[in-house]
Steps between C-alpha positions, in 0.01 A plus 500: 500500500799724445393854411135461603342845491405650833184627331385146423589392852298777660210426267492145631452630851252765394269256323560217748629248251534262790595194296792672331826324591828633360855369532792740545834351399784669686834384363687823574627528143425726208666538161735759653605274785416464871207721585601589857710782353193687375185323622411523867119476487333277757269327252308285752434804719386704198240239411387478860441875481273434199295270721628172361571188703873429465662157539871556550821298461375216281775289342440557131668169413281296734192398303319369808555828686367696199199273472421545870527878469272499194245291688509741792452797272205339323321383812534821700307708253422821686774694316766445231818314589863558408736203533860620541744239372876506527682336209847470351500612141646235271508238776693195384746694287841438665655828386213740436236428765416803713650748253368742241681301230213254492226763507454568132762295317533137399730278707714401205590147399765431764299642792186326377687170506635576848149586621355177358770307686441691824124434480546136402305557180590235243215531248583626154412861415125551442420151627279460808560187713198272520458531878488879479266488202265271693510721809399804297246327275165642611293381205323225689424717800396784270261280305334386823467856630362620169241220493405579860464870421286428194276273706452763769441771240234284333329461839523875554351564156205281588426713806600842364472482120510875433806557716674202343433632150630843598814347652558298185452807279721733700773274639527190283408626153561872560213594272285811484126468579270356235318834466821697457466582128133596521545713812806686374343560159206666675736708714680626189169583331377695803821701515501561126150643525561719803867587529612786723788743541682354799853415609606155388573413864128560564413302187716224645301505824181476297645200319592341833142551620375323185747214535449461874159349449624267226824378656498394865868414451602867465722594795589867500714734703716808509827610655336758728347692207149357471339843485736606222531177302125433530561126519218413743165390361190636669424151631857416604558352843842581649708225657529562873709258703332160478195645326453392140481770236580586141704818552839536667639822643868429442634814663798684355649179361508519121746213457342297779159540336631395159689201638195391698286520187743267324454249780121536485501439125725195538269362769208515258134573546548877500576776251702753702523870416661782691557870456753774557623810318676431170820666617512249788494208257878518532466351848302210354714436197672180618164346587345611170790336319436181696129512409603509135768233544260266680217575254255589777175695462571797728345840429692815598293818521727803458328838523619863476668418173667822382599862556125559536568467873606863491600626844615158622819571310766291325534241779141391433481574127592184307708549188685177420278254687251412225769419245701319766205274581444433130856368475434212742446186291153344531366803687195659338461875551170677429465879506135571412374834373145490639242297690436247221869427439541462877232233516654324200840508672351343814332225299825424321687487832249263660482273196877473477629176651868506410635818653441829685337822384580857602214750472625858465227744606450874521405722790357768271167458319507389136215525247311195378571433132220407261570183302350273241435136596810398306713751689365368830597150392847613392584647842584147611762485223713750688500769231238621255395792284287726716454769232560446129546768234504476124819649364667498841845658506593381850403236756478619860581199720422542870416327826313593816433867558689594186231342278265790574792734427541330161128528426505875574809545284329309218210748507738798492696349211177450307424872540841562342420270210716212621342161564622270772421150617495418874613161626444406862743236623411403859717184487807484280569133579145395409529701180827325419321163526267589214554398139730701275201586282312652793800692633575635152142619462515684832844651430541515120855571392404771254366728776757650741436436869519745790487314835384688809546377856584674826818298554839419354506500121745229390250216544278639224772491232391144430164627375586834339814382318782724388263733315262555790505721806425462870365755745576398855705580808869418524555688824344511846185700567431808706285595795226728368135481394460222244416729209808711569725194507350376172560840341858511623578149375329534163201273547241731346272507199708773339820300547342195336364709212838663439687169494236339282527782246877462485469127460243534222715755315806278535304219339413723206130483570431876492 
């Protein structure tokens, strides 16, 4: 358990994960050598301060002692348990045991041979002696336990058929409810008919309210920002001590929250989501990367997505975070421009079974965009033409709050006799999964592209090419009213119009 985060440890005590048993291996060695020269923490005492039960001085090479400690930790289940083991790193190596030389490097042929002799190990490399194979062969026992479990589950299903079906759906098959498609189609239709000008964080809360009634497996939370992230459904029940609930107040523990959500997803039966400010996604990054690496359905709700924060200043105004999250393999990032795109992003996140999703949401209100049925359908493709123009001289490509900026610029350009297309791209990775024919229709090569996003610009070079342009922010923000910051950093209708005119002229279209 080397390097276990103190945030995760304190979470275990906070939420009374009483059956949690962890093993701490203390061998006194790191890659740089003996740790007593720079590490003087009292680890057992630190965990006792967290409220854990601590079992000290267990011989880490004594399997019976470890087994007894594990049994004690599992049976005394009023709080989590830390088992502190003392070991010798590389035990059995005549010349390297107890040293940093065996920490991260191979023994080498001669030392490996000496170690085999010291341990009395005569089997050939990669061969397992029959007695050891038999001792570790759990297939027979496993088959019996599986048959016993299936028998008991069948008996349970006879008594509680609905609960058994729900368990099978959520835990065993990990399927969405049978009415999922019909219910979500109706939700989209309702929103399409009555969209509103609201912040996408509020649109996200509305989506959570809709999903809460459909998905009992939704387990939400926030890192002490519920009122800002708007991650609690109206009918949410907070977890309190031993009391069951479907919403967790994680406290100021962004990484702890994200790591816990990974564990919840791995356990199965729940779809975890949790919120914080986008700029604080940096604290969660290692856990987000693990969500992607482990292909787990974890939903990260990141609000306050740009310099639109205004007076909160550059420490809270994300600049590089969106592009940084997009760079994580297998991590889907959605930055919706209005209420309908927000609902579509949530549906995509919930339906995804092979990785995490980050939802990037605004604090400021954004207008609802009118769409045709085909445009509504194409939202789920990650990028689509929101406004087409015959004889277009430029494509304005935008995400999030900058989509409305692009739509306003398009109207101004039309007054000047220049016609522009607007492409909304809430999810670049989903767009990249589409066919070449579809992507080429959305971003035709014969029309120059001007990308607009309140963040670093280099990411968008993939879509605009060498002949296109990007309006963004390659510096930190400022503390001032949001409209003043946007004016100072060039995120205005006039700035978009000016760059679009230059781009059109460069392409010889005027």
